[in-house]
N, C-alpha and C positions, 0 to 999 in steps of 0.2 A: 490618186490611186483610189480604187474602189475594191471592196471585198464582196464576193458573191456568195450568198447562202440560200438554202432552201427552207422555206417556212410553210406552215399550214395556211390555207386561204383564210381561215377564221382569224388568225393572227393579223393578217393584212387588213381585214375588215375592221377588226377591233383596234387597230393601230398599236398593238402591243405584242412583242415577240416573246412567247412563253417557252418555245423550244425551237431549235434550229439544227440544220445539218450542213456540212460542208460539201456534200454531194447529194444527188437526188436519192431520197430514201427508197430502198428496195423492200417494200412491204405491200401488203394489200392496202388499198385506198391511196396509193402513191400519187394517183392523179389529182388528189386534193392538195398537193404541195406545189408551190410556185417558187421560182428563183427570183430573189430580190438583190439589189445592190445597196450596200451601206458603206458609210465612211469608215476608215480605220479606227477613229475614235468611238464610233458606235459599236464596232466589233469588240474593241477593248472593254467597253462597258458590259457587253453581253458575257464575255469571258470572265470578267471579275464577278458578275452576278452569279454565274455558274459555279465558280470556285467557292463563293460564300455558302452555297447549298451543300457543300461536301466538307467533311472534317476528317483529318488524318487520325487514325486509330491504330492501336496494336491489335493484330489479328487474334491474340489470345484474350483480349479484354472485351471483345464485342461479339454479340450473336450475329449470325449470318443475316442478311447478305452483305458481303464485302466485295469490293472490286480490287483486284490485284493490279497495280500499275507499277511495274518494276519491283522494287523492294519496299514500296510504300503501300499502305492499304487505306482505303477510303470507304466511308459509308454515307448514305444520303442523310442529311440533317432533317429532323422533324420540324419543318417550317410551317 
């Protein structure tokens, strides 16, 4: 099994995925993104890395911006 994701050409050249999409990005400069195939293990590592960058918070305890995902709220960690 393979997982297909969209990454910026720069990430392919640098051999390091910094940001990825599950579908082709619909933004300006979308032509700079390419589809790549990775193993399920590689995808799991990317997902875990992404989760480490976010922390669950109470919406009352944190300044904006927060992202509402269901009943839980997350903000980007200062990495």
